[in-house]
N, C-alpha and C positions, 0 to 999 in steps of 0.2 A: 471926914465924916462920909460914910458910904450912903448913896442915894438909894431909896427903895425903888424897885421896878414899878412902872406905871401900869395899872390894870388896863386890859384892852377894853375899848369902848363897847364892843359887842357884849362883853361879859357884864359890864355895868348896866347896860340897857336891859339885858335879860334878867339880871338880879332885881332891878327896880320893878320891872313889870310883874314878874312872878311874885315878888314880896307883896305888892299892893293888891293884886288880884286875889291871892291867897288869903290875905288878911281880911279883905271884904267878904270873901266866901266863908271864911271861918266864923265871922261875926253873925252872918246870916244862918249858918248851920247851927251855931250855939243857940240863937234865938229860937229856931225851929225845934231843936231838941228840948229846950226848956218848955216850950208850949206843949209839945208831945208828951213829955214825961210828967208834967204837972196838971194834966187833965184838960187841956185845951182841945180844940177840934182835932180829931184823928181820922186818918184814912184806914189804917189797920190798927186795931186795938192794942195798946201798948202792953197790957198785961199778957195777952196772947203772944205777942212777938217776943217779949222778954222771957217768958217761961219756956218757949220752944227754943230760943237761943241757948239758955242754960242747959236744956236737954240735948243740945248738939245736933238739932234738926238741920236739914239742908235748906238753903235759902228759898228754893222753889216750893218745898213743903210748907215752909212758914208762911209764904204768901198765899198759897192755896188755902191753908187753914185759917189764917187771920184776916185776909182781905176777901176771901171767897173765890178768887181766881188768880191765875198767873199774871205776872207783870211783864210788860214788854216796853222796850225803848225808854223814852222820856216821859213815863207815866205821871211824874210829879208836876209837870207843866199844867195839867188840868186840875191839880189838887193843891194849889198854892195857898188855899184857905185853911189847910190842915197843918198841923205842926210837923208831921213826917214829910209832907210835900215841900214845905218851906226848908226844912233841914236838908232834904235831898237836893234842892235847888242850890243851897250854899256849898254842898259837897261837889256838885257838878261844876259850879262856877270856879271853885278852887282847882279842880282838875284841868279846866281849860286854860289855866294860867301857863302851863308849860307849852301848850300849843301856840298861844299868842307870843309868848316869850321867845320861842325858837324861831318863829317866822320873822319877827322884828330883828332878832339878833342876826339872822342870816342876811337879811337885807342891809343891816348895819355893816357887816363884814364886807359885803360887795361895795358899799359906798366908801368904806375906808380902804379899798383896794388891798384886802388881805390876800395871801396866797390862795389861789383858786381851790385848793383842796379843802380848806376849812369852810367856806361858804357852801361848797358842793355837799359836804358831809352834813352840814346844818340843814340844808334843804331836803336831803334824804330823810333825816330825823323828823323834820317838820311835816313831810308827807306822811310818814308812818304814823306819827301822833295824830294828825288830822284824820286819816282814814280810821284809826282806832276810836277816836272820839265820836265819829259819825256812825260807828258800828259796822263799817264795811269790812274791816278785818278784826279778828279777835283770836284769843287763845282757846276759846271754847270749842269743843269738838262738835 
């Protein structure tokens, strides 16, 4: 009987971290979306946002028309009492899962004495993800 190859510890660690953080973020996002869509407190009126989305409007135009101003950065942290603020917190929490997972995975590779190339590449990815999450680098022109 042939034995299955054992998964690397760094991969298991990454998978567990990303799974649980994403799951928690999704639950928070769904609760926020439900509050938002079923008439709870709203930062930007859902009827306005949804109609402009269906019309194909740009995200910046939608926020200008529905919230009365442009949004910047982590606007939702000041609006956690609204459904859309809570939903965005859940989305942001889910997105940070990859950042945390890659950092812990890279350190796990170092601890496990993997070939230096793999932890080095993991650290490069971790730095890029961290800088992106902080808004320091982006694809926006």
